[in-house]
C-alpha positions in Angstrom: 93.0 198.0 -48.0 94.6 194.9 -46.4 98.3 194.9 -45.2 101.4 193.7 -47.4 103.4 190.8 -45.9 107.1 191.2 -45.6 109.2 188.8 -46.6 113.1 187.9 -46.1 113.7 188.1 -49.5 112.6 191.1 -50.2 113.4 193.1 -46.6 117.2 191.6 -47.4 116.9 193.0 -51.1 115.7 196.4 -49.4 118.4 196.8 -47.1 121.3 195.2 -49.3 122.5 197.6 -51.6 124.9 195.0 -53.4 121.7 192.5 -53.7 121.0 191.9 -57.6 117.0 192.9 -56.6 117.7 195.8 -54.6 116.6 198.7 -57.2 113.2 196.2 -57.8 112.7 196.2 -54.3 113.6 199.9 -53.4 111.2 200.8 -56.1 108.6 198.4 -54.9 109.1 199.7 -51.2 108.6 203.1 -52.5 104.9 202.3 -54.2 104.0 201.2 -50.8 104.8 204.0 -48.6 103.0 206.3 -51.7 99.7 204.3 -50.9 100.5 204.3 -47.1 100.3 200.4 -47.1 100.2 198.8 -43.6 102.9 196.4 -43.7 103.0 193.2 -41.2 104.9 190.4 -40.8 106.0 187.1 -38.6 108.3 186.7 -35.7 109.9 183.9 -38.1 110.6 186.2 -40.8 112.7 188.6 -38.7 114.4 185.9 -37.2 115.4 184.9 -40.7 116.7 188.7 -41.7 118.2 189.1 -38.1 120.6 186.1 -38.9 121.4 186.8 -42.3 122.3 190.8 -41.3 124.2 189.9 -38.4 127.6 190.7 -39.6 126.0 193.5 -42.2 125.9 197.2 -41.8 122.4 197.0 -42.0 122.0 194.7 -38.7 119.9 197.4 -36.7 117.6 198.1 -39.5 116.5 194.8 -38.6 115.7 195.8 -34.9 114.4 198.9 -36.3 111.3 197.4 -38.0 110.8 195.0 -35.2 110.5 197.8 -33.0 108.2 199.6 -35.0 106.2 196.4 -36.5 105.6 195.6 -32.6 104.5 199.4 -31.6 101.8 199.4 -34.5 100.8 195.6 -33.9 102.2 194.1 -36.9 104.3 192.0 -35.5 102.8 188.3 -35.8 103.1 185.5 -33.9 101.9 181.9 -35.8 99.7 180.2 -33.9 99.7 176.5 -33.3 97.8 176.1 -36.0 99.8 178.0 -38.6 102.7 175.8 -37.3 100.6 172.6 -38.1 99.9 173.9 -41.6 103.1 174.8 -42.2 104.4 171.8 -41.2 102.0 169.7 -43.7 102.4 171.9 -46.5 106.2 171.5 -45.9 105.9 167.8 -45.6 103.5 167.4 -48.8 106.2 169.7 -50.8 103.5 172.3 -51.6 104.8 175.2 -53.6 107.5 173.6 -55.2 109.2 172.6 -52.7 109.2 175.8 -50.5 110.9 175.9 -47.2 109.2 175.8 -43.9 109.0 179.6 -42.8 107.7 180.1 -46.4 105.0 177.8 -45.2 104.7 179.4 -42.3 104.0 182.5 -43.9 101.4 181.2 -46.5 99.7 179.9 -43.4 99.9 183.4 -41.7 98.7 185.6 -45.2 96.0 182.7 -45.7 94.5 183.1 -42.0 94.5 186.9 -42.4 93.3 186.8 -46.0 96.3 188.7 -47.4 97.3 188.2 -51.1 100.2 191.0 -51.3 103.6 190.0 -50.5 107.0 192.1 -50.4 109.2 189.9 -52.4 110.3 188.2 -55.7 110.5 184.6 -54.3 108.7 182.5 -56.4 107.6 179.8 -53.9 104.9 183.0 -53.1 103.5 182.7 -56.4 103.5 179.1 -56.6 101.3 179.3 -53.8 99.0 181.7 -54.9 100.3 185.1 -53.6 101.2 188.5 -55.4 105.0 189.1 -55.2 105.4 192.8 -55.7 109.0 192.6 -57.5 
């Protein structure tokens, strides 16, 4: 089974009990745990999460996830090719004008052959991926 990509929107919804998507994210994450899915993400996603969580009670959850992903070899540092592809998609306005970090995620996911993403971000759907909630 291929790993599932963790997106910022999904992670923040999971950690923040006041997030409008918290229940959906929690249920989806529980399903991933039940099927023992491998999880991965990029250093850029974790940076976005760390910035968003800097003044939140779940701040340390970001660092815990970082440690787990690094130990498992599942924290991906995008390549130069990923970086260039992301800028190209950004410049052309692909995936309904998604931001640069989303385009970087798309490049990494395509390179690794991933299709499922822990998010409900419509940009991933527009880019041809399968959001899990």
